[in-house]
N, C-alpha and C positions, 0 to 999 in steps of 0.2 A: 492477356486474360479477357479484357473487355471485348476484343474482336472475336476471340475464339468462342466465347459464350454468348456473344451478341447482347451484352449487358446494356440495359437502358433502351432497347429497341422493341420490347414487347409491350403488351397491354398493361402489365403489372409493374410495380416498382421493384427494382433489384437492390440487393444489399451486398456490398463488397467490403469485407473486413480484412485488414492487413495488419500484421504484427511487425512493428519496426523495432526489433529486439536488440539491435546493436547498442542503442542508447542505454538499455538496461544493463547489458554486459559491461560497457565502459564505466557506468556509474558504480557498479558493484566492485569493479577491479581498481579503478583509478580515482573514484570520487567524482563530485559534480562540479568542481571549480578549477580544474587544471587544463592544460593544453590538450590533453586527450579528449575531454568532453567538448572543448571548443571546436576541434577538428571534426568530431562526430556530428555536432549540430550543424556545422557548415555543410558537411556532406549530405546530411539528411535534408536540409533545406533545398539543396540543389536537386536531389533525387525527387523530392515532392514536386518541385517546380516542373521537372520533366514529365512526371506522371500527370499533373494537371494540364499541361500543354497538350498531351495526347487526348485527354478527355475533351478539352476545348475544341480540338480539331474535328471531333466526331459530331459536335453540335448537341450532344446529350445534355439535358438539364439535370444537374446533379448538386447535391449538398455534401459538405465535408464536416466530419467531426474528428477532432484530435484530442486525445487525453493520454493518461498514463495509469499504470496499475498501482504505483506508489511513488512517493517523493524520494528524497535521499539526503544523507548526511555526508558532507565532504570529509576527506581524510583529516583526522585530528591534528596531524603535523602541520597542515596548511591552515586549519582553523586557528591554531595557536599563533601563527604568523599574522593572522588578521585580528588578533586581540582577544580571542575567546580563550581565556586562560585555563578554563576548566576542561577543555577538550582533551580527551585521552582515549587510549585503547583499553578494553576491559582487562582487568587483572585476573589471574588464575582463580583467586578466591571468590570470584563472582561468576564463574563459568560452570557448566554441568560437570565437566571433567574434574575441575579443582574441588568443587563442593563434594562431588561423589567420592573423590579420593579421601577427603577428611572424614566423611560419614563411614566409609568402609573401614577406616582405621579405628574409629571410635566404637562402631557397632559390630565389628568382626564379620563384615560382609565381604563377599567377593566383588572385585571391580570388573566392569564399570557398574556403578549404581544408577547413573543417569546416562541417557544417550540422546543425541539430537537436541531438540528444543525442550529439554526438561521432561523427558519421558522416563519413568522408572523402568529399568531393564527387566526382562523376564527372569533373570537369575536371582532377583530379590524376592523372597517368599512373600506372598500376598498378605500374610498375617503381620508382616513387618512394614508394610507400606506406610501406615499411619506414623510409626516411629521414625521412618526415614523422612517423611514430609515435615514432621515437627522439628527435627534437628536441622533440616535444610532451611526451614523458615527462620530458625534461631540464628544460624550462621549468616544468612543473607541479610537479615534485617539490620545487622550491625555493620555491614560492609559499607564503606564510604561511597562506593560507586553505585549503590542500589537505592532506587527511589522507593520501591515497594515490592512485596512478594505476596502472592495469593495462591491458595490451592485451587485446583479445578472445581472442587465442591463449593468453595466460597464464591467463585465467579458465577457458577451455574445458579446459585441461590439468589444472586443479585437480580433485581427487576430489570427487564429489558428497557433501556433508556428511550425516552420520547423527546420530542422537541428538537430544536436546532442542534446539530452535533457540536457546534462551537461552544455550547453551554454544558457539554457533558464533562463529568469528572473522569479521572483516569480509570476508575473502576467501571464506569459506564462504558468507556471505550473498549475495555477488555471484554465486557459482557457482550457488546454488540458484535464482536468478531469471534466470540467463543463458539467452538464446535465440539460437542462431546466426543465425536468419533475421530477428531483430528488434533484438537488442542492438547498441550502437554499436561502432565500431572501437576506441574507448578507453572505459574505465569509470573515471570520475573521482569520487572520494569527497571531498566538502568536509568540513571539520571541523565538529563539532557546533555548532549554532546559527548556521551560515552559511546564509542564505537563498539558494537558487539563482536567485532572481529579482532582477535589478537594478532592476526597475520598481517605483517606490514605490506604484503602484496595485495591486500583487499581492504574494503572498508565495511559498509553496512550490509545487513541481510534484510530481513522482513520482520514486521510485527511491532515496531515501535509505536506507541500511542502519541508521540510528540508531533507537533504540527509540521515540522520539516519532513517527516516521513509520510504523514497521512494526507496532507493537502497537495492536490495536483490541479493543474489548469484544465479547463474544458473549453475548447475552441469550436464554435459553430461558424461555418462560412458557406455562402453560396453567391452566385453571380448577382451583383446589384445590392447586396446587403450593406447597410451603412455601418462603418466601424464603431464599436462601442466597448469600453472596458468596464466590466461590472465586478463588484466585490461581494455581492450577497452570497449567502450559503447555498450550496448546491451539492449534489452527490452524483457519483457515477451512475447509480441506478436511475437517475433522472433522465439519462440520455435516451433510453428506449421510448418512454411516453412522449418525450419532446419530438423525436424524429417521427413518431407515429402521427403526431398532430400536424406535421408539415404535409403529410399526404392524406389527411382526413381519415385515418384509421382509428376507429373508436377502441379505447383500451379501458376495461373495467378497473376503476381505481381501487376497488376492494380486493383485487387479486394480484397486485404488484406492490413492491416496496417504494418505487420512485414516484415522482410527480412531474407533471408537465412544466417546463420552464418557459416563461414568456420571453422569447428571444427576438421578437420584432421590435423595432424602434417606432416611436410615435404612439398614437391612441389605439392602433389595432393590436390584436393578440392572436397568437397561433393556438392557444390553449382553449379547450372546450369550456364553456361557461356553465 
């Protein structure tokens, strides 16, 4: 690709984005702490080394950013072996299908009542949506595996959080990721270490507000940079303005969500003052 498109050889900076999706597939299927993930990461490390060797041979000046779209929860069976006694798979009574079945029986509705990630199905008359949501909230709020449940309207009415994400409440985190055109009619938060997948052939999905799902590493590297491990708050939306600062590209701060991260060591800074 770099040779075919002659990347890095023109007057402007080129951007090459690569999705290393096998890590995601392995994590969802086998969890994050087993031999499958170890083999995947070893292979990934080898593949990245080969790719960087090709770039090094061209003499192109390049910078690398590695990150992930989400974290992951290991399979509960292995977590229990590690001493996390409350790790478990979600029970039917805390799933859309299980709750929907109970609601259909009580309210005389046709199944399914919920589909996917807590969307009310079109077969439920709109005038009965409030009734369905109220009963679902009542059933879920007493389930021992459920941390909390909110309607889409409750989440939408909550103020958009500000400040460091590490200080956000669970409702803040739900609000920050809420999309009226995509989020479910209910937002159900399972307790920590409860896998949302009842299928023994898989583990987590997406959407958990717990740190093991929402925290990911961000790695910046280029030739000659001094190694440094930092623990301060950052967000994936900070990557764009940070990369822009490295090439002197001005980015209006009032038009983006992210901020420039100072990734230089010593007194110098790459961020505009």
